[in-house]
N, C-alpha and C positions, 0 to 999 in steps of 0.2 A: 758219514756223510757231511759235509761241510754246509748249514744252513745258512743263507745270509739275508737280513731282513733290511727291506728300504721303506723309510717310514717318515713323514713329516710331524710325529710327535715328539715333544720336546723331552730330552733327559736330563738328567743330574748324577753325578757320580759321586760315591760316598764311600771312602774305607773300601775303596776296590769294586764295591756293586753298582749297579745301574739303576736306577730309579726313575719312574714315568707315571703317567696315567694310571691309576689301579685297575679299573675296568680291562684297558688294553693290555697291561701288562699278565694280568690274571688269565687273559685268552690266551696270549703268547707262551705262557710258561706249558699248556699243554701241546702247542705245536713243537716246542723245544724239545721234549720227551722223546721225539723221534731222530735226534740230531746227535752227532758224536762232537760235533764241533759248532760253533755259534759266532755270526758277526751279524753287528747292527751297525747301518748307515742313517744316522737320524742327526737333527741338530741338537745341540748342548750349550747351553748359555755360561758364560764363563766371567764372573763368578755367578753360580745359581741365584735366581731370584725369589724371593719369597712366595709367590705363588707357583713357584716349579716344586715346591717341597712336599712330595706325594708321599705315599705311603706303601708302595708296591715295588720289589725288586725283581729283577730275572734272577730265575733259580736253575743255573746252570753251571757246572764247573769249568766249562772251557769257553769264555765268552770274550771276545774281543769288541772295541768300539770306534767305528770309524764317525768322526766328528765332521758335519758340515755345518754353514752358514743357513738358518732358515733366511726365507727370501719371501715376497708378495709381489704381485701388480696390481696393487689397487689406488696407487696414485702417481703421478709422472714423476717426482724424486726417488719411488720406490723402483719404479721400471729402471730407471739411469744405474740404481746401484744393483738392479739383479743383473744388468747387463755383464757387469764386471764378476758376479758372483757365480752366474751360471755354468761358465766354461770350467771352471774349477770344481764346482758340485759335480758336473756331469761327467769330468774325467775320473773322479774319485768313485762316483757310480760303477761307471766302466771296470776300472782295475777290480771292484770289488765282486763283480759278477764274473770278471774271468778266473778269480780265485775260488767262487764257489761251486756246489755241486747242485743245490736247489736253489733258485730267487723264488722269496715271500714277497711280493710288493703289498701296501698297505694303501689305498685308493679308496676315494679320490684326494688331492692335497698336492701341493706343488712340486714334492719331492717324488710323491708316485708317477705324476706327469714326465717328469725327466728319467724315472726308472722305465715307465712304460715304453718310452721312446728308445731307451737304452737296451731294452731284452731285446728290441729288434735284432740286434747284430748278433745275439746268442739264442740262435733258432733248436740247436740241439740240447741247451740245457733245459731241466725240469723245471717248471715254473708253476706258482701259484698265486692267485691275486685274491686278496680280500677285498672286496669293494664294500666299504661301511656307510657307504650314502644312498640315496636314491636311485634305483635303477629303473624307475617309470619312463619309459621311451617317450610320452607325453610330458613329463616334467619341463618346468620352463627353470633352467639351470644357467649356471655360467658357461661361457664357452671353452674354459679350461675342461670342465667338467664333460661336456659333449665330447669334444676330443678325445680324452682320455679313454671315455666308451667307446666311442669309434675304433681307435686304435687297438684295443683290448678284445674287440668283437671280430676284427679282421684276421680272417685264417689265414691271409699270406702272410703280413706282416705279426701277429701273434701266433706262433707255433710252439706246440708241446707245452700248453699252458690251460689251467682252470682258472676261471673266473667266478669266483663264489659271491652271489648277489642275494638279495634279500627279496622273496616273493618269487610268483610264476608267472613271464611275461611272454607275449606271444611273439612268433618270428625271429626269435634269437638263433645265434649261431650255435655250433653243437658243443662249444667250449664254454658257453654259460651255465652255471650248474646253481640250481636254487637250493639256498642253504637257511643255515639258522644259527642261534648262538643261546647259551644257556648260563644260568647262575646258581643253580643248585643240584644238588645230588638225589639220586633215587629215595637213599634212606630217609631225607628230608620231605620226601611225599606225607601229606599229612591233609585229611579232611576238615574243611573251615566252614562251619557254618553261620553266615551272618544274620543280624537281627535287622532287618531293615525297616528301621523308625527314625524319627527326627529328636535330635538334631543329626542331620545326616554329616559324616564325617568325610571331607574330600581330602586325598595325600598329591603332592606333587614332589617328585624327587628327580633331581638331577643339578645341571650346572645352571647357575642363574646368570645368562648369556642370551643375546639375541636370538630370535628365531624360535627359542623353547616354548615360547607362549605364556609365560608365568605372568605377566601383568594380564593375559586373558583369562587365567585361570582365576585371576584374583576377583575380575570384573564379572564373572561365573558366578562368583559367590555374591558378590553384591548383587547381580540380576537377580538371582533367586530371591536373597531374603527383602528384595524391592517389591516382590511379588507374595511375600508370607511365607516361604519356605524358611525353615530353619536350618542353615548350612553352614558348616565351618570349614577351613583349608588350613592344613598345615603344609607349611614349604620345607623340605629337606633339601640342603646344597648351599652352596656358595658360589661368587662368582664377582665378575665386573659389575653386576645390574646390583647388586646388594644393598649397598646405600641408596640408590634410587628409587628401589624398592621399598625401602623403610620409609621414605619422603613419602612417598606414593600412598601408603597406607595409613598413614599417620593424616594425609590430607582428606583422604577420603571417609575417615575416623572408622576404621575397620580392625582396629587394634585388637577390639573383643572376639572377632570371629574370624582373622586370617594372622598364623602362628607362623615365625621365621623360626625353624628349629636347628639351623645351621648344618654342616655336613658331619653325618654320622657313619657307624660301622656298617657293614652289611648285616651283622648280627642284629644293631637295633633298629635298621630299615624293616627286618622281618615283624619285628613286634609291632612297628607302625603299620606295616599294610595288613595285620590280622585284626588291627583295631580299626580300620578304616574302612568304608562302606565302597568307596568309588576312588577309583585312581585317575588322575585328569593331566593330559597332555595336547595343548592345542599348540602344537607345532607347526611351523611352516615347511618344515622338511625333516626327513628321517630316515634310517636306514632299516635296522631292526630295534624297535624302539624297547629299550631293556626295563624302563621305568614301568610300561603296559606289562610286560610278558612276566616281571616279576611281581607287581601288583596281582595279576589273574591268577598267578601260582597260589596265593593265599585268598583268592575268593573275592577279591577289588572288581566291582562293576568298572571297566574302562570308559572313559568319556574322553573322546580324542578327535582330532580333525582328519580329514579325507587325504591323507598324503602317504606315499609310498606304499609299503605293504601292508599298512594299517587296516584297511575294509578286509583283507584276505584273513589277518590276524582276528577281527572283532566278527568274523563271518558274516559280512555284510549287514551287521545290526542284529545278528542271532544273539552274539556274547558279549557285546558292547554298545554303548552309544556314541553315535559317530555325528557329528555336530559341522556345519558350513564352514565352506575355506574361510581363513581369516581375511583372505583379500576381497572376498565376495562382500563380507558383512562390513569391510571398511568403504567399499565401493557404495553398499546401502547408504552409509552414514555419510558420505559425501554428497550423495544425489537428493539425500533427505534434506541436508542444508541447503544445498542449491535451491531446491524447492521451497523451502521454507522462506528464503530471502523473497524471492519471487513473490510468493503469495502475501507476506507481509506488507509488500508494495500496494498490494490492492485492498488490505484492510485497514479501518480506521482504529480500532480497536486491538492493538497488537498485544496486550497483555493477555485478554481474553483468548485472543488466537491462538498464543503459545501455550494456555493453560489447557485448552482443548484439545491440541494436537500433539502433546509433549508423547505420546504413545504412538503416534503415526508414522509408518514408514513410506517412503517414495515407491515401495514396491507394493504397499498394501499389506506389509509384515506385521507392522506396528512395530517401529525400530526403538528401542528403550534408548534415548541420546545419552545417557550417562554411563552405561556400560557397554554401549556395541550389540546387545544380543537382543535381537527382535522378540517381539510377543511369540513367533512363529516359531523361532529356535527353542525358546523356553517350553512353548506347550509341548513341543514333544519329549523334552527331557523331564518335563513336570509330569507328565502322562505315565511314564516310567517310575519313577521316584516314588509316586503316589501309589503303585501296583508292588505291594512286596511278593507277592506270588511269583510274579513276571522276574522281578530282580532276583530272587531266589534260584532261579531257572538260569538266568544269565551268569550268576554267580558261580553254579554248577558247571555251566559248560564253559565258563572262562577257566575253572580249575583243572578239568577233565583235559582241555587243549593244552595249555601251560606244561601242565605235569608231566605232558608226554616229551619236553625237551630238556633231557638232563644232561648232566655234565659228564655221565659216562656214555651218553649216546653222542655227544658232541666231541668226546674223546676220540671215540671209536671213527665218524665221521671223519676227522681231521687227519687221522692214521690213514684212511683209504685215499686222502688225497694230494699223501705225498710218494 
C-alpha cells in the first residue's frame, strides 16, 4: 500500500532522512507500520533554519518527499503571494493523490485545506483525516477551519473517508470518529501517590507560543502567592515567546517561584511529572492536549481552561480543575477598568478609593488586577488545593483515565482506521 501524507508541518532533510516536530513524527511512525511505501507532501525550508532542527525522523525504509512551499493568508501581501503558490501546490497534491492507495490528511491547516478540497476528486480512494484541532461545533474559529470541517463532514463531497476527532460531539455525520492519542506504553503503567502539601508544584509543558496560555500560568502562580499559597511553577519547552517570558518574569520579580527549564526529552518530562502536583494548561484552543494527558498519567491534577475536549477529559471537574475561559477573564478585567475610571470621577479621594477596591471586580467576583484571576476563580482552586483528600481522589482518577490510553491501544486503533 502506498500511504501518502498531506501536512502543513515543516520538515528538514539530513543524510537522506526526514525530520519534523517530534510528537507528530512519533505518531506518524505508528501509521507507517501499515504501509509498504510512503510519500510525504509537506513544506521543507531550504536551507533549514535553526528552529526547524527537531529531534525525530520518520522510520520507514521506502519514503519519498514532495516539497511544497508553505503559505498563509494573514495579511494582504501574504494573500498576493499565496495566489501564485496555491495553484502549484494544489496540482502537486492532485498528483500525489493520483499515485496513492491511501490518503492521510493532517488538519486543520492550509495544506490540509487544499488537500480536503483535492480529495473530492478521488471518491474511491481510501482516506483518513487526523483533525488535531478543536472539533467543537460551537467554537469560535477562523473561516478556513470552519470550511475544512464542513467539507470533511459533507458525505457528498467526502467519500470513503474517516475523520478522527477529539471528543464526543452531538449531531455529527457518520464519518466522524471520536479518537485519542497516547504517549506511553502499557509496560510504563505505574501507580504514583502524590503528597499534596505546600509548596505546591505546578508544571507547564509545551511550546512557548501564542494561545498556549503560558503567561496565564505564570499569573496563576502570582495570584496564588498573592493570597498566601506557596506555589511554584516549572516551565518545560521553548519557542518564540521565550525571551518575552523571561522579561515578564523578571519584571514581576517571580524568578524564585517560576523556573524556565527549557526543552527536555520525554524521559526527563516523566521525572518532572512524577515530582509535580499539578499540570497547568490555560490554552485558548486545543485538540487533544498531550500535556494534560501525560501529566495525568503520573497523577498530576490538571488545571485547564474549558476548551475542546478538555471538560470531557477532566470529567467535568471530577478529575481536574477547570478555570474560566481566558476571554471571559479579559472581558471582566476590561469592564473593571472602565468602572474604576467612571467611579474615580465621582470620588475625591482617589488614592483611598483604589486601595479599598483593588480586589473588587465589575461582576462582583473580586478581580485581582495584577493577575487577571478573580477571587471567585481562586476560591474554587484554593478550596481544592487545601483539601489533600480530594486532591488524592482527583489524582488517582486522573491516572486511571489517562493510563487506559496506551501506545498499544493507539497502534491497534490506527490499524483499524486504514
